[in-house]
N, C-alpha and C positions, 0 to 999 in steps of 0.2 A: 382527432386526426389533424396532423399538421402538414402543411406543404411548404416547400422551399424551392427556389430556383437555384439549382446547383449545376455547374458546368453546362450552362445554356439549356437545361431542360427542367421542366417542372417535376419534382419528385414528391410523392405522397409518403409521408412518414407513417410506417406501420409499427405499432408497439407490439412486439412479439418476443417475449423473453426467451422462450425455447421453441424455435420453429424454423421452418425452412425459409431461407431467404432466396427470393427469385431475382432474376435480372430486372424485373420491373419495380422492385421494392427499394426503398431506402428505409432501413430500420432505425428507429429512434433509440437512442441510448442516453441514459442520464449521466454517464461519466466516461472518461477516456479509457479506463481499463476494460470496462464492459464492451465498449465499442471495438477496441483492438481484438478482444477475444472473438467477437462475432465476425470480424474481418478475417481472422485466421481460419475460422470454420468455413467461410466462403472460399478462401484460397485453397483449402484442403480439397474442395470439390472442383478445383480447376477453373474458377472464375476470378476475374480481376476485381479488386475491391479497394475502396478508398474511404478513409474516415474524414468527414468534413464537419467542422464545428461552426454552428451558426447560433448566435445568442448563447443560451445555456444548454442547448441540445446538441448532441453529437449524432450525425447521420452516417450510417454505414451504407455507402452507395455502391451497388454492384454494377460493374460495367461489362 
């Protein structure tokens, strides 16, 4: 489990390759393509999403 301070809030990174992303999650992603795909999934459900890269990890942050 990783945490990061993104956009002024502490987010916990949940590694879930195929799973529901909730508003409270930031999903860890090993690469940009995977992160963008997860972000599109979230957007398709009507939630705002942003991909943030910190170090070597991509965070898919649901807003």
